C-alpha positions in Angstrom: 17.7 -20.4 -33.4 18.3 -17.9 -30.8 18.1 -18.0 -27.0 16.9 -15.1 -24.9 17.6 -14.8 -21.2 15.1 -13.0 -18.9 16.7 -11.4 -15.9 14.8 -10.6 -12.6 13.5 -7.0 -13.1 13.1 -4.3 -10.5 9.2 -4.4 -10.2 9.2 -1.1 -8.5 10.1 1.1 -5.5 13.8 0.2 -5.7 13.5 -3.3 -4.3 16.8 -5.3 -4.5 15.7 -8.9 -4.3 12.7 -11.3 -4.6 11.8 -14.9 -3.9 10.6 -17.3 -6.7 7.3 -18.4 -5.3 5.8 -20.6 -8.2 6.6 -21.1 -11.9 3.6 -20.9 -14.2 5.6 -22.5 -17.1 7.8 -25.5 -17.6 10.6 -26.3 -20.2 9.0 -27.0 -23.6 5.9 -24.7 -23.1 5.2 -22.2 -25.7 4.6 -18.6 -24.6 3.6 -15.4 -26.1 4.6 -11.8 -25.1 3.0 -10.9 -21.8 2.1 -14.4 -20.8 2.7 -14.9 -17.0 5.9 -16.8 -16.4 6.4 -16.8 -12.6 5.0 -15.4 -9.4 7.5 -13.8 -7.1 7.4 -12.4 -3.6 9.2 -9.1 -3.1 9.6 -7.4 0.3 6.2 -5.9 -0.1 3.9 -8.1 -2.2 3.3 -10.9 -4.6 3.9 -10.1 -8.3 3.3 -11.9 -11.5 6.1 -11.4 -14.1 5.0 -11.5 -17.8 7.3 -12.7 -20.6 9.1 -10.1 -22.6 9.7 -12.8 -25.3 7.7 -15.1 -27.5 8.9 -18.6 -28.1 9.5 -21.9 -26.3 10.6 -22.1 -22.6 14.2 -23.4 -22.5 15.4 -23.6 -18.8 14.2 -22.5 -15.5 17.4 -21.1 -14.0 16.0 -20.7 -10.3 14.2 -23.1 -8.2 11.0 -22.2 -6.3 11.8 -20.9 -2.8 15.0 -19.4 -3.7 15.7 -15.7 -3.1 17.8 -13.9 -5.7 18.9 -10.4 -6.4 17.5 -8.0 -9.1 19.3 -8.6 -12.4 20.0 -12.3 -11.9 18.8 -14.5 -14.8 15.7 -16.6 -14.1 14.6 -18.2 -17.3 15.6 -18.7 -20.9 13.3 -18.7 -24.0 14.4 -20.2 -27.3 13.3 -19.3 -30.8 11.8 -16.3 -29.1 11.3 -12.8 -30.6 11.9 -10.2 -28.1 9.3 -7.7 -27.1 9.8 -4.2 -28.4 12.9 -2.7 -26.7 13.2 -4.4 -23.3 13.7 -1.6 -20.8 16.7 -3.4 -19.3 18.6 -2.2 -22.4 16.8 0.9 -23.5 15.7 3.3 -20.8 12.1 4.7 -21.0 10.6 7.7 -19.2 9.1 6.7 -15.9 5.6 7.7 -14.7 7.1 9.4 -11.7 10.8 10.0 -10.9 13.8 8.9 -12.9 15.1 5.5 -14.1 14.2 2.9 -16.6 11.3 0.6 -16.4 11.8 -3.2 -16.7 9.1 -5.4 -18.4 6.4 -2.8 -17.6 7.2 -2.4 -13.9 8.2 0.4 -11.6 11.3 2.5 -11.8 14.7 1.2 -10.5 16.6 4.5 -10.2 18.7 6.2 -12.8 20.3 3.8 -15.3 23.0 5.2 -17.6 22.8 4.4 -21.3 24.6 5.6 -24.5 21.4 5.9 -26.6 17.8 6.9 -26.2 15.9 6.0 -29.5 12.4 6.5 -28.3 10.4 9.0 -26.3 7.8 6.6 -25.0 7.8 2.9 -24.3 7.1 0.7 -27.3 3.7 -1.0 -27.0 2.1 -4.3 -28.0 -0.8 -4.2 -30.4 -3.3 -7.0 -30.4 -6.8 -7.0 -32.1 -6.4 -3.4 -33.1 -5.8 -2.2 -29.5 -2.4 -0.5 -28.7 -1.4 -0.7 -25.0 1.7 -1.6 -23.0 1.8 -4.8 -21.0 1.2 -3.1 -17.6 -1.7 -1.3 -19.0 -3.2 -4.5 -20.2 -2.7 -6.0 -16.8 -4.3 -3.0 -15.2 -7.3 -3.4 -17.5 -7.6 -7.1 -16.6 -7.5 -6.3 -12.9 -10.2 -3.7 -13.2 -12.4 -5.8 -15.6 -12.0 -3.2 -18.4 -12.5 -4.3 -22.0 -9.7 -2.5 -23.9 -11.6 -2.7 -27.1 -14.1 -0.4 -25.4 -11.5 2.2 -24.4 -10.6 5.1 -26.6 -6.8 5.6 -26.7 -5.6 9.2 -26.2 -1.9 8.5 -26.2 0.6 8.7 -29.1 -0.7 6.8 -32.2 -3.9 6.0 -30.3 -2.2 4.2 -27.5 -4.4 3.4 -24.5 -2.9 5.0 -21.5 -3.2 4.4 -17.7 -5.5 7.5 -17.5 -7.7 6.0 -20.2 -8.2 2.8 -18.4 -8.8 4.5 -15.0 -11.3 6.9 -16.5 -13.2 4.1 -18.1 -13.0 2.1 -14.9 -14.3 5.0 -12.8 -17.8 4.3 -14.1 -17.9 1.3 -11.7 -18.8 2.4 -8.1 -16.0 0.6 -6.4 -13.4 2.5 -8.4 -15.2 5.9 -8.3 -12.5 7.7 -6.4 -9.4 5.7 -7.3 -8.0 8.6 -9.2 -6.1 11.2 -7.2 -8.1 14.4 -6.8 -6.6 17.7 -7.8 -4.9 19.7 -5.0 -3.8 23.3 -4.6 -0.4 24.5 -5.1 0.7 23.9 -1.5 0.5 20.3 -0.2 3.4 20.3 2.2 5.4 22.7 4.3 8.7 22.1 5.9 9.5 23.3 9.5 13.4 23.4 10.3 14.3 21.8 13.6 17.4 21.7 15.6 19.9 18.7 15.0 19.3 15.7 17.2 21.4 13.0 18.7 22.4 9.9 16.6 19.7 7.3 16.7 20.2 3.9 18.4 20.2 0.6 16.7 18.8 -2.7 17.8 20.2 -6.2 17.2 18.3 -9.3 15.9 18.2 -12.4 18.1 19.9 -15.5 16.7 17.7 -18.4 15.5 17.9 -21.9 16.8 17.2 -25.5 15.7 16.3 -28.7 17.1 13.7 -31.5 17.1 11.3 -29.6 19.4 11.3 -26.4 17.5 11.3 -25.0 14.0 13.4 -22.3 12.4 11.6 -20.1 9.9 13.7 -18.1 7.5 13.0 -14.4 7.7 12.3 -13.1 4.2 9.7 -11.4 2.1 7.1 -9.3 3.9 8.2 -10.5 7.3 11.8 -9.3 6.6 10.9 -5.8 5.5 8.2 -5.5 8.3 10.6 -6.6 11.0 13.3 -4.1 9.8 10.8 -1.3 9.6 9.5 -2.0 13.1 13.0 -2.1 14.7 13.9 1.2 12.9 10.8 2.9 14.1 10.9 1.7 17.7 14.5 2.7 18.1 14.5 6.0 16.3 11.1 7.5 17.2 10.4 8.2 20.8 6.9 6.6 21.1 4.2 8.0 23.4 0.9 6.1 23.8 -2.4 7.5 25.0 -5.9 6.0 25.1 -9.5 6.8 26.0 -12.6 4.7 26.6 -15.5 5.6 24.4 -19.3 5.0 24.4 -19.6 3.8 20.7 -23.3 3.0 20.9 -24.3 5.7 18.4 -21.6 4.5 16.0 -23.0 1.0 16.2 -26.4 2.4 15.4 -25.1 4.3 12.4 -23.4 1.2 11.1 -26.7 -0.7 11.4 -28.5 2.1 9.5 -25.9 2.2 6.7 -26.1 -1.6 6.3 -29.8 -1.2 5.7 -29.4 1.8 3.4 -29.8 1.0 -0.5 -26.7 3.3 -1.1 -24.6 0.8 0.8 -26.3 -2.4 -0.2 -23.2 -3.7 -2.1 -20.6 -2.5 0.3 -19.2 -3.9 3.5 -19.9 -1.5 6.3 -18.2 -1.9 9.8 -17.2 0.5 12.7 -13.7 0.7 10.9 -15.4 3.0 8.3 -16.6 5.4 11.0 -13.2 5.3 12.7 -11.5 6.1 9.4 -13.7 9.1 8.9 -13.1 10.2 12.5 -9.3 10.0 12.0 -9.4 12.0 8.9 -11.4 14.7 10.5 -9.3 14.7 13.7 -6.0 14.9 11.7 -7.3 18.0 10.0 -7.8 19.7 13.4 -4.4 18.5 14.6 -2.1 18.4 11.6 1.0 17.5 13.4 -0.2 13.9 13.9 -0.2 13.7 10.0 3.4 15.0 9.8 6.7 13.3 9.5 10.2 13.7 10.9 12.8 13.8 8.2 16.6 13.6 8.7 18.5 15.4 5.9 22.1 16.4 5.2 21.4 19.9 6.5 19.7 18.7 9.7 16.3 17.4 10.6 12.9 18.9 9.6 9.3 18.2 10.1 7.2 17.8 6.9 3.5 18.7 7.5 1.2 17.0 5.0 -2.0 18.8 4.0 -3.6 15.7 2.8 -4.3 12.3 4.3 -3.0 8.9 2.8 -4.7 6.8 5.3 -3.0 3.5 6.0 -4.8 0.4 7.2 -2.7 -2.3 9.0 -3.7 -5.6 7.4 -2.7 -9.1 8.7 -2.1 -11.4 5.8 -0.8 -15.0 5.6 2.6 -13.7 4.5 2.8 -11.0 7.2 1.7 -7.5 8.1 1.2 -5.0 5.3 0.1 -1.4 5.6 -1.5 -0.2 2.2 -2.9 3.2 2.3 -5.9 5.1 0.7 -4.5 8.1 -1.2 -6.1 11.5 -0.5 -8.7 9.9 1.7 -9.8 13.4 2.9 -11.6 14.0 -0.4 -13.7 10.9 -0.3 -17.4 10.6 0.6 -18.5 8.1 3.2 -19.6 5.7 0.5 -16.4 6.0 -1.5 -14.3 5.6 1.6 -16.2 2.4 2.3 -15.5 1.1 -1.2 -11.7 2.0 -0.8 -11.6 0.1 2.5 -13.3 -3.0 1.1 -11.0 -3.1 -2.0 -7.9 -2.5 0.1 -8.8 -5.3 2.5 -9.7 -7.8 -0.2 -6.4 -7.0 -2.1 -4.4 -7.4 1.0 -5.9 -10.8 1.9 -5.2 -12.2 -1.6 -1.6 -10.9 -1.3 -1.9 -8.7 -4.2 -1.1 -5.4 -2.6 1.4 -3.6 -4.7 4.5 -1.7 -3.4 3.1 1.6 -4.6 -0.1 1.0 -2.5 2.0 0.9 0.6 4.2 4.0 -0.1 3.6 7.6 1.1 1.2 6.8 3.9 0.7 9.8 6.4 -1.2 8.1 9.3 -2.3 4.6 10.1 -5.2 2.7 11.7 -4.8 -0.7 13.2 -8.1 -2.5 14.0 -7.0 -4.8 16.9 -10.6 -5.3 17.9 -11.1 -7.8 15.3 -8.7 -10.0 17.3 -10.6 -9.5 20.5 -8.1 -6.9 22.0 -9.3 -3.9 24.0 -6.3 -1.7 23.5 -2.6 -1.7 22.6 0.6 0.3 22.1 1.2 0.0 18.4 4.5 0.9 16.7 4.4 3.8 14.3 4.7 3.0 10.6 8.1 4.5 9.3 7.7 7.8 7.7 4.6 8.8 9.8 4.1 10.3 13.2 1.0 8.5 14.5 -0.8 5.3 14.5 -4.4 4.8 16.1 -5.7 1.4 17.4 -9.4 0.6 17.5 -10.2 -2.0 20.2 -13.0 -4.4 20.5 -16.5 -3.0 20.7 -18.4 -4.9 23.5 -21.3 -4.2 25.7 -20.3 -2.9 29.2 -21.9 -1.1 32.0 -21.7 2.7 31.4 -23.0 5.6 33.4 -25.6 7.7 31.3 -27.3 10.6 33.0 -26.6 9.3 36.4 -27.7 5.7 35.6 -25.8 2.6 34.8 -26.8 1.2 31.5 -25.5 -1.4 29.1 -23.7 0.4 26.3 -21.4 -0.5 23.3 -17.9 0.5 24.7 -14.5 0.6 23.0 -11.1 1.9 23.7 -9.2 4.2 21.2 -5.4 4.2 21.7 -2.7 5.8 19.7 1.1 6.0 19.6 2.8 9.1 18.5 6.3 10.4 17.6 7.1 12.7 20.4 9.7 14.5 18.3 6.9 15.7 16.1 3.9 16.2 18.4 3.7 17.0 22.1 1.2 15.7 24.7 -1.5 18.3 24.2 -1.7 17.7 20.5 -1.8 13.9 20.7 -4.4 14.1 23.6 -6.5 16.4 21.6 -6.4 14.2 18.6 -7.5 11.1 20.4 -10.3 13.0 22.1 -11.5 14.2 18.8 -11.6 10.7 17.4 -13.4 9.6 20.5 -16.0 12.3 20.2 -16.9 11.3 16.6 -17.3 7.6 17.7 -19.6 8.9 20.6 -21.6 11.1 18.2 -20.8 10.3 14.5 -23.7 12.7 13.4 -21.1 15.5 13.9 -19.6 14.5 10.6 -22.7 14.2 8.6 -23.1 17.3 6.4 
């Protein structure tokens, strides 16, 4: 009889801790390799951890609601046979960057090892299909039957590209793959050294019969740290403009009635997203980023748009982004927005989906707000807010008429972009909401 101990893995993006949300097993249960053991909450999302062992559950080492560090033991499995070469002991090549992969999750930085026996991760074979646990999970999430996928990896292994290629036949995933780009995607502009950044301090909590103390952890913890870092490091400037969005509302109505959009949610946010992408191309500095390095600061100008959408969830604010949104058709963009929103509401947004954003939209209009001064997402230089769209009196051709009016506001990093650039950008976004036909080609 042997007892295997499963330690909390790094599920990606270099996260250092996670909270045990709910156990899916109890002592005495029998599990197979890749059965879900527990749901955890990291600083960015909810994640299900599959078992790397087959056998009988021995002991649950961590109670629900407890936050622990990566590498801490969480569960034991007796009489269990280990899954082929757990990555905690044998490093395997990562999909991007260096480091080993734990139980089919993201990389955790470089891990030293005395040996490297394999070139690729070992895989699990069931019913004639060879695929790694994360590939099997991806297939389940996308509704792909692995028995219908031709594996093009080593020894017929089904790879991520095989699953994504098969899933791309469905309309909602038509543009989930990253399009090819030219050689030059970014350019770096050296800037003069700047003064040290200021730091804020957190307010102490309090207790009592008339109030409640809520521990700051998970999504709320990382969001609060990011907002403080952004507010006290990037000099924010906010500009706004009132817009007659009547033609946008007319276009939304026509798209909802179109057979091409019959199975897709269409809202003014779709036109706003298209407008931001177009305006960012005309004013690239709003899509740039300030980067502090050992040799001084620089500005990175991105020639692509990973469009972030701020989403309010029961666990806090998340900002997933749509990769290479500039290459999407209007329908594909609508599908991506719908998928992003549903995933965020279910708490299933992955860390990778929240990384590498270039500019963000926050739709405060859904909360009845007209305008705001949003805080820039760290790593970006601009965030745009779409206010509520309501009927108001508006002067048209010298006459006062009821029109659908909204306010477009935006906050920008003044280290990266000056007043003329940010004003021109907001004016461009407003012009598209006033006349969306300018984008139809």
